[in-house]
N, C-alpha and C positions, 0 to 999 in steps of 0.2 A: 256299720261301722258305730258302735256304741255309742249310749249318751253318756259325759262328764257326768262324773258325781264331785259336787261339791261339800263342804262338810260347814256348817256354820256354828261356833260357839259363842253362844252372846247368849246371855241371862235375863233380859228385859223382850216380853214377849212379840212386844210392835217391833221392837229395831229389828227383831229377828226374822219380822213378816216383812217387813217393808224389804232387807235384803234377800229374804231367800224369792222375791217380786223379782227384784233387781236382779239377779243371776239368771229364776227361770226366762223370764223376759228378754234378755239379754244371748244368755248362753242358752238358751234349751239346754240346762241340765238336769240332773236328780240330785237334790239338797234334800241332805239330813240336817237336825238342830240340834247342837244340845246346848244344858243351859248350867252344864256344869264341866268342871275337868273329868272328873268320875267317868259322865255320860262321854264324853269326847273320846278317852279313852279306850270306852266300851264299842263305842261306833268303830274305833279305826283299829279296833282286833275284827269285829265282825265284815268291815266291808275296805273296799280298794277308791281310793279317792284320789283326783287328780288337782283340786286345790281345797284352799282354808280361809276362815275367817274365822281372824280371832279377835273376842273383845279380852284387856285382858285382866281385869278384874270381875269376875264371873263367883256366882251361891258358892261355890267350896274354894275360894281364892283365886289367886294371879294365873294364866295361865304359860308364865313365861318357863315352867319347866316340862310341857304339852309343845309349846313352840322349838323349843330344843331338841325335841323328838322331830319334828315336823322336819326340823332341817336336816336331822342324821338322814331321814328318811329321802330326803332330796324333792320333799314336796312345797310345792310353792302358796304363799300364805302372806295377808298380809293382818295388820291390827287395825283393827279401828275399833277408836275406843276414845270417851271423854277424858282421859289420859294424858296428861302431857309429855309429849316425844324422852322428853331428857330424864324422864323417871323410871324407862327401857335399858337394861344393863347393859353396861355397855358391848357384851357379846352379838345381843341381838339388834344394836343401832343399823345393822345394815336390812333391817325387814321392812320391805313397805309399811308406813302409817298412816292412817287415813285419822286426823278426828271427827269426831264429831261437834255439831253435827255434821254431817258429809252429803256431797252434793251425790246424787246418782250419779251423774255423768262421768263423776271422776271414778267411779268405784269402772264404771264400763270402761272409760278410755285408758285407767292406769292399771286397771288388773284385770277385767274379763278379753281388754283384747291380747294382752299377753299369753294367758291362756292359749287361746286362739289360736296363737301363734305356733304352741308346743306341739303342735298336733298330733 
């Protein structure tokens, strides 16, 4: 069985490292980190992913268009952001949202557990 691959789109290096440690520790997944929408699109073009964590505000803007692309692909993802949930466009409000600062157990229970059940 192949390892899961998870994309983290986060421009704060400390938050990215923390999320990566949580994902690797809880899901034993391979992780790619992108600090911009441009880097994230490049990563998505180069490899298949099973899930993603998106900060909303990254180096080159907001990740909403990227989020729509992930929805079209059927790739599960969650927003992990310091933005307010009501700032998310209506078409993306069904996406799981974890506010910063987050509890690592919320990531494990609410998102990584669902990923594990996807088979």
